[in-house]
ZAGU-588002 format. One line per 5 residues: number of its first residue (from 1); their letters; for each residue x, y, z of N, C-alpha, C. Coordinates in Angstrom, 1 decimal, always signed. Layout:
NUM> A> X,Y,Z,X,Y,Z,X,Y,Z | ...
This chain:
1> MPAAS> +13.4,+39.5,-86.5,+12.5,+38.1,-86.4,+11.9,+38.8,-85.1 | +11.2,+39.0,-84.4,+10.9,+39.1,-82.6,+10.9,+38.0,-82.0 | +11.5,+37.8,-80.9,+12.0,+36.6,-80.3,+10.7,+35.8,-79.5 | +10.3,+35.1,-80.0,+9.2,+34.0,-79.3,+8.9,+34.2,-77.4 | +7.5,+34.1,-77.5,+7.3,+34.7,-76.0,+7.0,+33.0,-75.7
6> ASPGT> +7.7,+33.1,-73.6,+7.5,+31.8,-73.3,+6.4,+30.8,-73.1 | +6.3,+29.8,-73.7,+4.8,+29.3,-74.1,+4.2,+28.1,-72.2 | +3.0,+28.2,-72.4,+2.6,+28.0,-70.7,+3.6,+26.9,-70.1 | +4.0,+25.6,-71.4,+4.8,+24.6,-70.7,+6.1,+25.0,-70.4 | +6.8,+25.7,-70.5,+7.8,+26.5,-70.1,+8.2,+25.6,-68.5
11> APSPA> +9.6,+25.5,-68.3,+9.6,+24.4,-66.8,+9.6,+26.2,-65.9 | +9.5,+26.1,-64.6,+9.6,+27.2,-63.7,+11.4,+27.4,-63.7 | +11.4,+28.8,-63.4,+13.0,+29.4,-63.5,+13.5,+28.6,-62.2 | +14.9,+28.1,-61.7,+15.5,+27.7,-60.7,+14.9,+28.9,-59.7 | +15.3,+30.1,-60.0,+13.9,+31.1,-58.5,+13.2,+30.2,-57.9
16> VRHTA> +12.5,+30.3,-58.7,+11.2,+29.4,-58.6,+11.0,+28.0,-57.5 | +11.9,+27.3,-58.5,+12.2,+25.9,-58.2,+12.8,+26.3,-56.3 | +13.7,+26.8,-56.4,+14.6,+26.9,-54.9,+13.6,+27.3,-53.8 | +12.6,+28.3,-54.3,+11.4,+28.7,-53.5,+11.0,+28.0,-53.0 | +10.2,+26.7,-53.7,+9.3,+26.0,-54.0,+9.6,+24.8,-52.9
21> NCCLV> +11.2,+24.7,-52.8,+11.8,+23.6,-52.1,+11.5,+23.9,-50.4 | +12.3,+25.3,-50.2,+12.2,+25.8,-49.1,+11.0,+26.0,-48.5 | +10.0,+26.1,-49.5,+8.4,+26.2,-48.6,+8.0,+24.5,-48.1 | +8.9,+23.7,-48.9,+8.3,+22.5,-48.9,+9.0,+22.0,-47.6 | +10.5,+22.3,-47.2,+11.2,+22.0,-46.2,+10.3,+22.7,-44.8
26> LLTIP> +10.2,+24.1,-44.7,+9.5,+24.6,-43.9,+7.9,+24.0,-43.6 | +7.2,+23.5,-44.3,+6.2,+22.4,-44.4,+6.9,+21.0,-43.2 | +7.7,+20.7,-44.0,+8.0,+18.7,-43.6,+8.6,+19.1,-42.3 | +9.1,+20.4,-41.5,+9.8,+20.4,-40.4,+8.6,+20.0,-39.3 | +7.9,+21.0,-39.3,+6.5,+21.2,-37.9,+6.1,+19.4,-38.4
31> TAVLV> +5.8,+19.4,-39.8,+4.9,+18.3,-39.4,+5.7,+16.7,-38.7 | +7.1,+16.9,-39.0,+8.1,+15.9,-38.1,+7.7,+16.0,-37.6 | +7.8,+17.2,-36.2,+7.7,+17.6,-35.3,+6.5,+17.1,-34.3 | +5.7,+17.5,-34.7,+4.6,+16.9,-35.1,+4.1,+15.6,-34.7 | +4.4,+14.5,-35.7,+4.4,+13.1,-35.6,+5.3,+12.7,-34.4
36> WFWYT> +6.7,+13.5,-34.2,+7.0,+13.0,-33.0,+6.7,+12.8,-31.9 | +6.2,+14.2,-31.5,+5.3,+14.4,-30.5,+4.3,+13.3,-30.3 | +3.6,+13.1,-31.4,+2.4,+12.0,-30.7,+3.3,+10.7,-30.8 | +4.0,+10.6,-31.5,+4.5,+9.4,-31.4,+5.1,+9.2,-29.7 | +5.7,+9.9,-29.9,+6.3,+9.8,-28.1,+5.3,+9.7,-26.9
41> LWHAG> +4.0,+10.5,-27.0,+2.9,+10.2,-26.1,+2.6,+9.0,-26.3 | +2.5,+8.2,-27.3,+1.7,+6.6,-27.4,+2.7,+6.1,-27.2 | +4.0,+5.7,-27.5,+5.0,+5.0,-26.7,+5.1,+5.3,-25.6 | +5.1,+6.2,-25.0,+5.0,+6.3,-23.6,+3.7,+5.9,-22.8 | +2.7,+6.2,-23.5,+1.3,+5.8,-22.7,+1.2,+4.1,-22.5
46> HVDDG> +1.8,+3.7,-24.1,+1.6,+2.4,-24.3,+2.6,+1.4,-23.2 | +3.9,+2.0,-23.1,+4.6,+1.0,-21.7,+4.2,+1.2,-20.3 | +3.5,+2.5,-20.2,+3.2,+2.8,-19.3,+2.0,+1.8,-18.6 | +1.1,+1.7,-19.7,-0.4,+0.9,-19.5,+0.6,-0.5,-19.1 | +1.0,-1.0,-19.7,+1.4,-2.1,-19.4,+2.4,-3.0,-18.0
51> RERAA> +3.6,-1.9,-17.6,+4.1,-1.4,-16.2,+2.8,-1.7,-15.3 | +1.8,-0.7,-15.7,+0.6,-0.4,-14.7,+0.3,-1.7,-14.4 | -0.3,-2.3,-15.8,-1.0,-4.1,-15.5,+0.1,-5.1,-14.5 | +1.5,-4.9,-15.1,+2.3,-5.6,-14.4,+2.1,-5.4,-13.1 | +2.0,-3.8,-12.6,+2.3,-3.3,-11.0,+1.2,-4.1,-10.5
56> VASVR> -0.4,-4.1,-11.1,-1.6,-4.5,-10.4,-1.2,-6.6,-9.9 | -0.6,-6.8,-11.3,-0.6,-8.2,-11.4,+0.1,-8.6,-10.1 | +1.2,-7.4,-9.7,+2.1,-7.8,-8.5,+1.8,-7.9,-7.5 | +0.6,-6.7,-7.4,+0.0,-6.3,-5.9,-1.0,-7.5,-5.8 | -1.7,-8.1,-6.5,-2.6,-9.4,-6.2,-1.8,-10.3,-5.9
61> RQADD> -1.0,-11.0,-6.8,-0.1,-12.0,-6.3,+0.9,-11.8,-4.9 | +1.0,-10.3,-4.5,+1.4,-10.3,-3.1,+0.5,-10.8,-2.2 | -0.8,-10.3,-2.3,-2.1,-10.3,-1.0,-2.1,-11.8,-1.7 | -2.3,-12.4,-2.6,-2.8,-14.1,-2.5,-1.5,-14.7,-1.9 | -0.4,-14.7,-2.0,+0.7,-15.3,-1.2,+0.7,-15.1,+0.5
66> AADGA> +0.5,-13.9,+0.9,+0.4,-13.9,+2.2,-0.8,-14.1,+2.8 | -1.7,-14.2,+2.1,-3.0,-15.0,+2.6,-2.7,-16.7,+2.7 | -2.1,-17.0,+1.7,-1.8,-18.2,+1.8,-0.8,-18.7,+2.7 | +0.3,-17.9,+3.0,+1.0,-18.3,+4.2,+0.3,-18.0,+5.3 | -0.6,-17.1,+5.8,-1.3,-16.9,+6.5,-2.3,-18.3,+7.0
71> ARALT> -2.7,-19.1,+6.0,-3.6,-20.2,+6.2,-3.1,-21.4,+6.3 | -1.3,-20.9,+5.5,-1.0,-22.5,+5.9,-0.4,-22.5,+7.4 | +0.0,-21.4,+8.5,+0.2,-21.3,+9.6,-0.9,-21.5,+10.6 | -1.8,-21.0,+9.9,-3.5,-21.2,+11.0,-2.9,-23.0,+11.1 | -3.1,-23.7,+9.5,-2.9,-25.0,+9.8,-2.3,-25.6,+10.4
76> ASTGT> -1.3,-25.5,+10.0,+0.0,-25.8,+11.6,-0.1,-25.7,+13.0 | -0.9,-24.6,+12.9,-1.2,-24.1,+14.7,-2.4,-25.1,+15.1 | -3.1,-26.0,+14.1,-4.3,-26.8,+14.4,-3.9,-28.0,+15.5 | -4.4,-28.3,+16.9,-4.4,-29.1,+18.0,-3.4,-29.1,+18.8 | -2.9,-27.5,+18.8,-2.0,-27.2,+20.0,-2.7,-26.4,+20.8
81> GTGTD> -3.6,-26.6,+20.7,-4.6,-25.6,+21.8,-4.0,-23.8,+22.2 | -3.4,-23.4,+20.8,-3.4,-21.7,+21.3,-5.1,-21.3,+21.0 | -4.8,-19.9,+21.6,-5.6,-19.4,+21.5,-6.6,-18.7,+20.0 | -7.4,-18.1,+20.2,-8.0,-16.6,+19.5,-6.2,-15.6,+19.0 | -5.9,-14.7,+20.0,-5.3,-13.9,+19.7,-3.8,-14.3,+19.3
86> HLMGL> -3.5,-15.7,+19.5,-2.1,-16.4,+18.8,-2.0,-16.7,+17.5 | -3.7,-16.6,+17.0,-3.9,-17.2,+15.6,-4.6,-15.6,+15.1 | -4.2,-15.1,+15.8,-4.5,-13.3,+15.1,-3.3,-12.9,+14.4 | -2.4,-13.2,+15.7,-1.0,-13.0,+15.3,-0.2,-13.5,+14.1 | -0.5,-15.0,+14.4,+0.0,-15.7,+12.8,-0.9,-14.9,+11.5
91> IWRHT> -1.8,-14.4,+11.5,-2.5,-14.0,+10.3,-1.5,-12.8,+10.4 | -1.5,-11.7,+11.5,-0.8,-10.5,+11.3,+0.9,-10.7,+10.8 | +1.5,-12.0,+11.1,+2.6,-12.0,+10.6,+3.2,-11.9,+9.4 | +1.8,-12.6,+8.4,+1.9,-13.1,+6.8,+1.7,-11.7,+6.2 | +0.1,-11.2,+6.6,-0.4,-10.0,+6.0,-0.1,-8.6,+6.8
96> RAPVI> +0.5,-8.5,+7.8,+0.7,-7.3,+8.1,-1.2,-6.7,+7.9 | -1.9,-6.7,+8.0,-2.9,-6.0,+7.8,-3.2,-5.7,+9.5 | -3.5,-4.2,+9.6,-4.0,-3.2,+10.5,-5.0,-3.8,+11.4 | -5.8,-3.7,+10.7,-7.1,-4.5,+11.0,-7.7,-5.8,+10.7 | -7.6,-6.7,+12.0,-8.1,-8.3,+12.2,-9.6,-8.4,+12.6
101> TYDRA> -10.3,-8.9,+12.5,-11.6,-9.6,+13.3,-12.0,-10.5,+13.1 | -12.3,-10.8,+13.9,-12.8,-12.6,+14.5,-14.2,-12.9,+14.8 | -15.3,-13.6,+13.8,-16.2,-14.2,+13.9,-16.8,-15.4,+14.9 | -16.6,-15.0,+16.3,-16.8,-16.7,+16.4,-17.9,-17.2,+16.5 | -19.2,-17.1,+15.7,-20.2,-17.8,+15.4,-19.6,-18.6,+14.1
106> GHAFT> -18.6,-17.8,+13.2,-18.3,-18.8,+11.8,-16.9,-19.3,+12.1 | -16.5,-18.6,+13.3,-14.9,-19.2,+13.9,-14.2,-18.7,+12.4 | -14.3,-17.1,+12.1,-13.4,-17.4,+11.0,-13.2,-15.7,+11.1 | -11.7,-15.8,+10.5,-10.9,-14.2,+10.6,-10.9,-13.5,+9.5 | -10.9,-12.0,+9.4,-10.9,-11.5,+8.3,-10.0,-9.8,+8.4
111> AVGSE> -8.9,-10.3,+7.6,-8.0,-9.3,+7.7,-8.3,-8.1,+6.5 | -8.0,-6.7,+6.7,-8.5,-5.9,+5.3,-6.8,-4.7,+6.2 | -6.4,-4.8,+5.1,-4.7,-3.9,+4.4,-4.6,-4.1,+3.2 | -4.0,-3.0,+2.8,-3.3,-2.6,+1.6,-2.3,-3.7,+1.3 | -2.0,-3.3,-0.7,-0.5,-4.3,-0.4,-0.4,-3.3,-1.9
116> FAAYD> +0.7,-2.9,-2.3,+1.2,-1.9,-3.2,+2.1,-2.5,-3.6 | +2.6,-1.8,-5.1,+3.5,-2.3,-5.8,+4.2,-0.6,-6.9 | +5.7,-0.8,-7.0,+6.2,+0.7,-7.4,+6.7,+0.0,-8.8 | +6.3,+1.0,-9.9,+7.0,+0.7,-10.8,+6.8,+2.0,-11.4 | +8.2,+2.3,-12.5,+8.9,+3.5,-13.2,+8.2,+3.9,-14.6
121> RESGL> +7.2,+4.9,-14.4,+6.8,+5.5,-15.5,+7.6,+5.8,-16.4 | +7.5,+5.6,-17.8,+8.2,+5.9,-18.9,+8.1,+7.4,-19.5 | +9.6,+7.7,-19.4,+9.7,+9.1,-19.8,+9.2,+9.2,-21.1 | +8.6,+10.7,-20.8,+7.8,+11.7,-21.8,+8.4,+12.8,-22.4 | +7.6,+13.6,-22.7,+7.8,+14.9,-22.8,+7.9,+15.9,-21.3
126> WGGGP> +7.2,+15.3,-20.6,+7.4,+16.0,-19.6,+8.1,+15.1,-18.3 | +9.1,+14.4,-18.4,+9.6,+13.2,-18.1,+8.8,+12.1,-16.9 | +10.1,+11.0,-16.7,+9.1,+10.1,-15.8,+9.7,+9.7,-14.8 | +9.3,+9.2,-13.9,+9.5,+8.7,-12.2,+8.7,+7.8,-11.9 | +8.8,+7.6,-10.6,+8.2,+6.5,-10.1,+6.6,+6.8,-9.4
131> ERVTR> +6.1,+5.5,-10.0,+4.9,+5.3,-9.6,+4.3,+4.4,-9.1 | +2.9,+4.4,-8.2,+2.5,+3.3,-7.0,+1.1,+3.2,-7.3 | +1.5,+1.7,-7.6,-0.3,+0.9,-7.3,-0.4,+0.5,-6.2 | -1.7,+0.8,-5.9,-2.1,+0.5,-3.7,-3.2,-0.1,-4.3 | -3.8,-1.6,-4.0,-5.0,-2.1,-4.1,-5.3,-2.5,-2.1
136> CFAST> -6.7,-2.3,-2.3,-7.7,-2.8,-1.0,-8.1,-4.2,-1.0 | -7.6,-4.8,+0.2,-8.3,-6.2,-0.1,-8.1,-6.6,+1.5 | -9.4,-7.4,+1.4,-9.7,-8.4,+2.7,-9.5,-9.7,+2.2 | -8.7,-10.3,+3.5,-8.6,-11.6,+3.3,-9.1,-12.7,+4.8 | -10.6,-13.3,+4.3,-11.2,-14.0,+5.1,-10.7,-15.6,+5.5
141> FTRGP> -10.4,-15.9,+6.4,-9.5,-17.4,+6.7,-10.6,-18.2,+7.5 | -10.9,-19.2,+6.9,-12.1,-20.0,+7.6,-11.7,-21.6,+7.5 | -11.7,-22.7,+8.8,-11.0,-23.8,+9.0,-12.2,-24.8,+8.7 | -11.9,-25.8,+7.9,-13.3,-26.5,+6.9,-12.9,-28.2,+8.0 | -13.9,-28.8,+7.8,-14.2,-30.0,+8.3,-12.8,-30.8,+8.6
146> DRVWT> -12.1,-30.5,+7.7,-11.0,-31.5,+7.9,-10.0,-30.9,+8.9 | -10.0,-29.2,+9.2,-9.2,-28.7,+10.0,-8.1,-28.0,+9.1 | -8.1,-28.1,+8.1,-7.4,-27.2,+7.3,-8.1,-25.7,+7.2 | -7.3,-24.6,+7.6,-7.4,-23.7,+7.1,-7.8,-23.3,+5.4 | -8.2,-22.3,+5.6,-8.2,-21.9,+3.4,-8.7,-20.6,+3.7
151> ARVEE> -8.0,-19.6,+2.7,-7.8,-18.2,+2.5,-8.8,-17.6,+0.9 | -9.7,-16.6,+1.7,-10.1,-16.1,+0.3,-10.3,-14.7,+0.3 | -9.4,-14.2,-0.9,-8.9,-12.8,-0.8,-10.0,-12.1,-2.0 | -10.3,-10.8,-1.4,-11.0,-10.4,-2.6,-10.7,-8.5,-2.4 | -10.7,-8.3,-3.3,-10.2,-7.0,-3.8,-11.6,-5.8,-3.1
156> RDPDV> -11.5,-4.6,-2.7,-12.5,-3.9,-2.1,-12.3,-2.4,-2.2 | -13.0,-2.0,-2.0,-13.2,-0.1,-2.7,-12.2,+0.6,-1.7 | -11.1,+1.5,-2.4,-10.1,+1.9,-1.4,-10.7,+2.4,+0.1 | -11.7,+3.0,-0.1,-12.7,+3.5,+1.1,-12.1,+2.4,+2.4 | -12.6,+1.3,+2.3,-12.9,+0.3,+3.0,-11.4,+0.0,+4.2
161> CGPGT> -10.3,+0.4,+3.3,-9.0,+0.4,+4.2,-8.4,+1.5,+4.1 | -9.1,+2.6,+4.2,-9.0,+4.1,+4.8,-9.2,+3.8,+6.1 | -9.6,+3.3,+7.2,-9.5,+3.2,+8.5,-8.3,+2.4,+8.9 | -8.0,+1.4,+8.5,-7.1,+0.6,+8.9,-6.1,+1.2,+8.6 | -5.8,+2.8,+7.6,-4.6,+3.0,+7.2,-4.3,+4.0,+8.6
166> SIGST> -5.4,+4.4,+9.0,-5.5,+5.7,+10.1,-4.8,+4.6,+11.6 | -5.3,+3.5,+11.3,-5.3,+2.6,+13.0,-3.4,+2.1,+12.6 | -3.6,+1.5,+11.6,-1.8,+1.3,+11.2,-0.9,+2.1,+11.6 | -1.2,+3.1,+11.3,-0.2,+4.6,+11.5,-0.1,+4.7,+12.8 | -1.1,+4.9,+13.6,-1.0,+5.2,+14.4,-0.6,+4.2,+15.8
171> AESAR> -0.9,+3.2,+15.1,-0.3,+1.9,+16.0,+1.2,+2.1,+15.7 | +1.9,+1.9,+14.6,+3.1,+2.2,+14.9,+3.7,+3.5,+15.0 | +3.4,+4.1,+15.2,+3.9,+5.8,+16.0,+3.6,+5.4,+17.2 | +2.7,+4.4,+17.9,+2.5,+4.1,+19.3,+3.7,+3.4,+19.7 | +4.4,+2.4,+18.6,+5.4,+1.4,+18.7,+6.7,+1.9,+19.1
176> RDIAG> +7.0,+3.1,+18.4,+8.0,+4.1,+18.4,+8.2,+4.5,+19.6 | +7.3,+5.6,+20.3,+7.0,+6.1,+21.3,+7.6,+4.9,+22.4 | +6.5,+3.6,+22.2,+7.0,+3.2,+23.9,+8.1,+2.8,+23.5 | +9.1,+2.4,+22.2,+10.2,+2.1,+22.1,+11.1,+3.1,+22.9 | +10.5,+4.4,+22.8,+11.9,+5.6,+23.2,+11.3,+5.9,+24.9
181> MDAAD> +10.3,+5.2,+25.4,+10.6,+5.7,+26.8,+11.0,+4.7,+27.9 | +11.9,+5.4,+28.9,+12.5,+4.9,+29.7,+11.7,+3.7,+30.7 | +12.5,+2.9,+31.3,+11.6,+1.3,+31.8,+10.7,+2.1,+33.2 | +11.3,+2.8,+33.6,+10.4,+3.7,+34.8,+9.5,+4.1,+34.9 | +9.1,+4.6,+33.5,+7.9,+5.5,+32.8,+6.7,+4.5,+32.1
186> MTGTG> +7.2,+3.2,+32.7,+5.8,+2.1,+31.7,+5.5,+1.7,+32.4 | +4.1,+2.8,+32.7,+3.1,+2.8,+33.8,+1.8,+2.3,+32.5 | +0.8,+2.6,+33.0,-0.6,+2.9,+31.8,-0.7,+4.1,+32.1 | -0.1,+5.0,+32.6,-0.9,+6.7,+32.5,+0.5,+7.0,+32.1 | +2.0,+6.7,+31.9,+2.6,+7.0,+31.6,+3.0,+6.6,+30.2
191> VQRAV> +2.4,+5.4,+29.6,+2.3,+4.9,+28.0,+1.5,+6.0,+27.6 | +0.3,+6.3,+28.3,-1.2,+6.9,+27.9,-0.5,+8.4,+27.8 | +0.1,+8.7,+28.2,+1.1,+10.2,+28.4,+2.2,+10.7,+27.0 | +3.3,+9.0,+27.1,+3.7,+9.3,+25.7,+3.1,+9.3,+24.2 | +2.0,+8.6,+24.5,+1.4,+8.5,+23.1,+0.6,+9.4,+22.6
196> DPTGR> -0.4,+9.4,+23.1,-1.6,+10.3,+23.0,-2.1,+11.0,+24.4 | -1.8,+12.0,+24.9,-2.0,+12.4,+25.9,-3.6,+13.3,+25.9 | -3.4,+13.6,+24.5,-5.2,+14.6,+24.5,-6.2,+13.6,+23.8 | -5.7,+12.5,+23.5,-6.9,+11.5,+22.9,-7.2,+11.9,+21.5 | -6.5,+12.5,+21.2,-7.0,+13.0,+19.7,-6.4,+11.9,+18.7
201> LGFEV> -5.3,+11.3,+18.8,-5.0,+10.5,+18.2,-6.1,+9.0,+17.9 | -7.0,+8.9,+19.1,-8.0,+7.8,+19.0,-7.4,+6.5,+19.9 | -6.2,+6.8,+20.7,-5.2,+5.7,+21.5,-5.9,+5.9,+23.0 | -5.8,+4.8,+23.5,-6.6,+4.6,+24.9,-6.0,+3.2,+25.6 | -5.4,+3.5,+26.6,-4.6,+2.7,+27.5,-5.8,+1.3,+27.7
206> RSRTR> -5.9,+0.6,+28.1,-6.5,-0.4,+28.7,-6.4,-1.1,+29.6 | -4.9,-1.6,+29.2,-4.6,-2.5,+30.6,-2.5,-2.7,+30.8 | -1.9,-3.1,+31.3,-0.6,-3.0,+31.3,+0.0,-3.7,+32.3 | +0.5,-4.4,+32.2,+1.3,-5.8,+32.9,+2.9,-6.0,+32.8 | +3.3,-6.2,+33.5,+5.2,-6.7,+33.3,+5.4,-7.9,+34.5
211> KGRTT> +6.6,-8.6,+33.8,+6.5,-9.6,+34.0,+8.4,-9.5,+33.8 | +8.9,-9.8,+35.1,+10.5,-9.6,+34.5,+10.8,-8.3,+33.8 | +11.7,-8.3,+32.7,+11.8,-7.7,+32.1,+10.9,-7.2,+30.9 | +9.9,-7.8,+30.9,+8.7,-7.9,+29.6,+7.3,-6.8,+30.3 | +6.9,-6.0,+29.5,+6.0,-5.4,+29.7,+5.1,-5.0,+28.4
216> TVTAS> +3.7,-5.7,+29.0,+2.3,-5.9,+27.9,+2.0,-4.7,+28.1 | +1.3,-4.1,+27.4,+0.3,-2.8,+27.0,-0.8,-3.1,+26.2 | -2.0,-3.2,+26.0,-3.1,-3.7,+25.5,-3.9,-2.0,+25.3 | -4.2,-1.7,+24.4,-4.6,-0.4,+24.1,-5.6,-0.4,+22.8 | -6.7,+0.0,+22.8,-7.8,+0.4,+21.8,-7.3,+1.8,+20.6
221> VRAVG> -7.2,+1.1,+19.6,-6.9,+2.2,+18.4,-8.2,+2.3,+17.7 | -8.2,+3.6,+17.3,-9.4,+4.2,+17.0,-9.1,+4.7,+15.5 | -9.4,+4.5,+14.6,-9.9,+4.9,+13.0,-10.0,+6.9,+13.4 | -9.1,+7.8,+12.8,-9.2,+9.4,+12.9,-9.3,+9.9,+11.7 | -10.3,+11.0,+11.7,-10.3,+11.5,+10.4,-11.2,+10.7,+9.1
226> GTAPA> -11.5,+11.3,+8.0,-12.3,+10.5,+7.2,-13.5,+10.6,+7.5 | -14.3,+9.9,+6.3,-15.9,+9.6,+6.3,-16.0,+8.7,+6.5 | -15.5,+7.8,+6.6,-15.8,+6.9,+6.9,-16.3,+5.7,+8.7 | -17.1,+4.9,+8.3,-17.6,+4.5,+10.2,-16.8,+4.2,+10.8 | -17.1,+4.4,+12.0,-15.8,+4.5,+13.1,-15.4,+3.5,+13.0
231> TTQCY> -14.3,+3.0,+13.5,-13.2,+1.6,+13.8,-12.6,+1.9,+14.3 | -12.5,+0.3,+15.2,-11.4,+0.4,+16.4,-10.6,-0.9,+16.5 | -9.4,-1.0,+16.9,-9.0,-2.2,+16.7,-8.2,-2.3,+18.3 | -8.0,-3.6,+18.6,-7.3,-3.7,+19.5,-5.7,-4.5,+19.3 | -4.8,-3.4,+20.4,-3.4,-4.3,+20.2,-2.8,-4.0,+21.5
236> RFTRR> -1.9,-5.0,+21.3,-0.8,-5.8,+22.2,-0.1,-5.6,+22.0 | +1.1,-4.1,+22.5,+2.2,-3.6,+22.4,+3.4,-4.7,+23.8 | +3.8,-5.7,+23.5,+5.2,-6.2,+24.0,+6.4,-5.4,+23.9 | +6.7,-5.0,+25.6,+8.6,-4.4,+25.0,+9.0,-5.4,+26.1 | +10.2,-5.6,+25.4,+11.8,-6.4,+26.3,+12.5,-5.7,+26.1
241> DGDGS> +13.1,-5.1,+27.4,+13.8,-4.8,+27.6,+15.5,-5.5,+27.9 | +16.4,-5.1,+27.3,+17.5,-5.9,+27.2,+18.5,-5.3,+28.3 | +19.9,-6.2,+28.7,+20.5,-5.4,+29.3,+21.4,-4.5,+29.0 | +21.2,-3.2,+28.8,+22.1,-2.5,+28.3,+21.7,-2.0,+27.1 | +20.6,-3.0,+26.1,+20.4,-2.5,+24.8,+19.6,-2.0,+24.8
246> EPSVT> +19.1,-1.3,+23.4,+17.5,-0.9,+22.9,+16.6,-1.8,+23.4 | +15.2,-1.6,+23.9,+14.4,-2.6,+23.8,+13.7,-2.7,+22.8 | +13.1,-3.9,+22.6,+12.3,-4.5,+21.5,+11.1,-4.4,+22.0 | +10.3,-3.9,+20.4,+8.7,-3.3,+21.1,+8.3,-3.9,+19.9 | +6.8,-4.8,+19.9,+6.3,-5.3,+19.0,+5.1,-4.8,+19.0
251> AVPVA> +3.7,-4.7,+18.0,+2.6,-4.2,+18.2,+2.0,-4.9,+17.4 | +0.7,-5.7,+17.9,+0.1,-6.7,+17.0,-1.7,-6.9,+17.5 | -2.1,-6.7,+16.6,-3.6,-6.7,+17.1,-4.3,-7.9,+17.4 | -5.1,-8.2,+18.3,-5.8,-8.6,+19.3,-7.4,-8.8,+19.1 | -7.9,-9.3,+19.3,-9.2,-10.1,+19.7,-10.1,-9.1,+20.9
256> AC> -9.7,-8.5,+21.8,-10.1,-7.8,+22.5,-9.2,-7.2,+23.7 | -9.6,-5.9,+24.1,-8.7,-5.5,+24.8,-8.7,-5.7,+25.8
């Protein structure tokens, strides 16, 4: 009697099952890799967004704390007979703003400068690393009828801080140059030659005085480069020569040269 043929419902052979399982594995591997790829990107982006928000909040706190400290210092100085330059110095000491202006009509000071905070970017497929968040702020200081100074801090477009960044860089470079000069060369012409002999840095000596071991130089510092309107800030450089020690030099914005 002839053998019966396999019916349509007969189970596949072991070879067919093995082949099917191999194909399933081969499809599962790239799917798992793809899922891991997108999860890694999502997780890294989620972590980085949180860290960036925290850094931005930290930058804002820095600006607020600096302005509050300056306002308290201004209030503490009320009634001591100090001048405008002294008050600007108090603001600079707390904010380190490279540009500080004074509105005589409103008896208000405005300090413009940047604050920054760093955070670590989450390692992703292309690796992580340090990142930096920078924001531009304008802090306005006004004195009320009760002689208490208050501060208002506003975030500005980054371009607003561009001139100040240039001015601050030039002022710091000039401070280092003046610190490295020989005492005998600390004349107005000598300082100009040491800092900016060609005038390309926007640095111009306006006056020079000496009293004992202290030399004071006032200079206008102009922002160079960029497309922002021309901005100039007067600075007072004070150099104190020690007895055989390295001279100390400060560079502080003042109202006029």
